[in-house]
N, C-alpha and C positions, 0 to 999 in steps of 0.2 A: 136271227139276225138277217138283215137283207144284205143280198150280195152285189156289190158294186161292179167288179170286174171278175169274168170268169172265162176260162179256156179250156177246152177239152181235145186233146190228141191233135194239135196244130202241127201241120207238118208244111216246110217250105224248102225247096230246093233251088237255087239259083242257077240259071243256064250256064252250062260249062263247067260247073262244081262237081267234083267228085263225091264230096259228103254234103248231107242236108244241112240246112242252117238251123232248122227246127225238125225234130225227129220225134213227135209225140209229145208236145209241150202242155203240160197242165198247170191251172193257176186257178185260185179262188181267194178273191179279196173281199171281206166284209166292208160295208160302208163305215165310213168315218174313222178308218185306220190307216196307217201307214204300214206298206208292204214292200220290203227290201227285195230287189232282184240282183242276185250277184251271180257272177262266173267269170273266168278268164276271157280274155280276148277270144273272138270267134266262136264264144259258146252258144250265141244266139240271143243275147239281151236286146241289142237293138231292133232285130228282125220281129221279135215278140211284140216290143214296143209299137213298132210301125205297123204291124198287123192290127193292134189293138186300136191304135189310132186312126183306122182307116186309110194309111198311108200306102198300105201294101196288101195284095190279097194273098192269102193262105193257100196251099195246094189242095189241102183237106183239112178236116175237123172243123171247129165252132168256136166262136167268141163272141160274148155279149158284154155290153156295158147298161147297167142298169136294167137288164133284161131285154135289151134291145140287141138283135143281131147285127154284127159289124160288117157281114158280107151283104145282107139283104137291104139293110136300113142305114146306110153310112150317113146320110145327111142328118138323121135323127141323133145319131151318135155323136157327130161332130159338134152339135148344139149342147152336148152334155160334158165335153171335155176341154181340158186345156193341155198344152203341151209346152214345156219349158226345155229345151236343147242345151248342149254343152256350153254354148257361147250367147252372150246377150245379143238379142235381134233389134234392141232399139236403136234410134238415130242419135248420134253423139252430139251433134250441132243444135238441135233442138233441147229445150229445157224438159224436166220430168213431166211437168203438166201437159205440155204441147205433145209429147209423146204419147200420153194417155188420151188425150182429147183426140189424136189422130186416129189412134188404134179402135177408140170408140166409133168414130165416125166409119172407118173400115168394116166394123161389126154392125154397121146400120143402126147405130143410134142416133137420135136427133141431136142437132147441135148442143141445145141446152141439156140433155141426158148424158151426152158425153162428157161435158164441162162437169155436171154434177157428179157424175161416176168417177172422173179423175180427182177432184177434189176428197170424196171419200176414200179412195185408194191411196193417195199420197198420206192421208192421216192414219190410215190402216197400218201401212207398211213403214211408219215414222219417217216419212220423206217429205211431209208438209213444210218443213223449214228449207228444203233444198229444191222445191217444186219449180222455182224460176231460175235454177241454176243450169247451164248447158251440162247434158249428160257426160260430156268429154271431162269435165272437171269432177266427176263423181269418183269415188274409191270403188274398189272392185266389188266390195260387198254391197253397196249403195246400188251399182249397177244390177246387181242380181236380184236385189229386192224390188228394183223397177221393173224388171223382166218378169218376176212373180206377179207383180201387180198388174202388167199387161196380161197375163195368162188368166186373170180372174176378173176382166171386164165384164164378161157374162156370167160369172158366178158358177163356173162348172161344177158338176158334181164330182167328177174325177179329174185329177190333176196327173200329168205324167211328168216326172222329173229324171232328166237323163243328165247325170254328172253335173249335180246344180252347183257344187263349189269348185269345180276344177280351177286351179290357178289362184284361188284365193289365199290369203294369209289368215292365221287362226282367228284373228278379229272378224274378219269378212266372214268366214265358215259360220261363226257362232252367231252372227246377224242374221244369216239365212237360215240356220237352224230354227232360232227364234220365230222367223216369218213362217216358216214350215208347221210349227207346233200350233201358231196360232191359227192358220187355215184349218188344220185337222180338229182344233178345238171348235171351230165353227161349223164342223159338219163335213168338209172336204175329204174326198178319199184320196190318197196320195200313193202312187205306184213309183218306187225311188230305184233307179239304176245308179250304182256307184262304185268307183275304184277304191275308195277309202272305208275300210271295214268300220273304223271308229264311227263313221258317220251312220251307217246302218245299225250300228249299236246303239247310237243316241236316239235315233229317230223312228226306226221300225219295230212294231210290235211282233212281227212276224217276217221271217225271210226264207226265200226260196234260192236254192244254190243250184245252178245249172253246171253239169259236167264239163270236163275239157274237151276241146275240139279232138274229134277222133275216135272217141269212146266215151259215151255218156253226154258228148255234147248236143246241144238242142233238145234237152229234155232235164227235167228237175230230178237230181240225184239225192236231194235232202230238204227238208222243210220244217220249220218249227220257230219257237221262239230264240232270241239269242242264247238263253241259258239252256234250252232243250239241245239246241245244236252242240253247244260245249260239253253238255253231258255225254253226247255220242262219241267223243274222243277220250272219256275218262274221268271228266270232272275235276275236282280239286286235286292237286298234286303237292307232295311236300318235297322240298330241294334242300339237302345238306351239302355244303362246301367245307371242306376240310383243308387244314392249312398244310399237312404233310400228306403227301401221296401215299406213304406207306401205311396210313390208317384207313385207307379205302375198303379194304376187305371187312374190317371191323364195323365200321359205319355202314357199309351195305347189310351186314347181317343184323345190326340194331334197328336199322330202318325196316328191313323185312320183319323182324319180329314185332315191331310196333303196328305195322300196317297189316299184316297177315298175307302180303304179297310179295313177288320177287321184286328186288329193287334193282333200277338201271343205273348203270356205272358209267361215267363219262370221265376217262382217267385224265385225258388233256385239260379238262376243267375241274378235276378233282371234286367231281360232283355226284352225289347218289340221290336218286329220285324215286319216288312212286306214287300210285293212287291212293287217296284216301276218303273215308266217308266223313268222319267227324274231325272236320279240319282244326278246330281249337284243341280237342282232345289229344289229336296226334301230334300237334305242336309242342304240346305240354310234355307229353310221354317222351318224345325225342329229345327234347331239350334236357330233360332229367336223365335219359339214359346216356347221352353224350358227355354229360358232366361226370356221371357215376363211372364211366368207361376211361374218363381222362383224356378224351379226344379233344383236340383244339378245333374249333371250328371257326371259320371266317364269315359264314353266311348260313341262316336257316329261315326258310320262308314257307308258307302254303299259299299258294295261288290258284286261280282258276285259269283255263287256258284262254289265251286271247283269240278274239274273233279271226284275226289273220291265222292262227295256228288251226282253227277249226276250218277256214276257208281251205287251206292247203291241204289239209288231211281228208276233206270231203271231195275235192276235186281231184285228188290224186287217187282215191279210193274208186271215182267215177270212171277215170281213164282205167284203171286196171280190171274194172268189171267186165 
């Protein structure tokens, strides 16, 4: 599979900073995929994107976009990328079509080509009915879709999305997610940085997690699909909440017997939990054991760790390393 984005051992330290912003950052993103880049504030996500987008030079290491070195051929790289920041960069007084035509002209398209491209993008991003409405009257989701449309005027091979749905309501976020999926279906490669873990879960085929600043910051501490990352902190877990605290010892013993592992007991929540391999088998066996033991249960569930739990565990582990 062709590689759209690659970075090897990138390092960057800002003047006056005691710690490097990047400290051996590595990344490989296959073409036509969405790759999530996650990490706490100060972990180096923005610095990595700025280097890959030719907005900043690394102190050392190597990075390429579509096989082109970002340091030695930045102009060639810029012709292959698009960048959408956290906030919409469009003019609120102009309507959507005029915004796109204006940016098309800034990208050196002829007047006719700029108008034709504007109409194509309004249709592609489901904005054709709003193309003559001032952007100031757009919803948040519509503005972000227009921002994405602007980034696609030259049909970049790689699109950098930095916090693309910050401040949007659920409907606006869903609109942007659909637009991103459409871009990837058309062959665009997307590198996504986001603070919303469910967003990465929805969009990214693979995720790289940067460690917390101070220890593990500036480098990747874990990488994989969302499910692979979940499995690193134990996979599925069964959780039993009992009605009476006095039943906790017996509940812990039967859960340990069913799962074959030591059960964790949360006395305040009256909860017993343990990792499981066969989620449905463990659920049925625990329910049967609880009923036979005469223990009153308030809740019994089997669930996978959320990506938020994975993120907290992995970044904490990176900081402790």
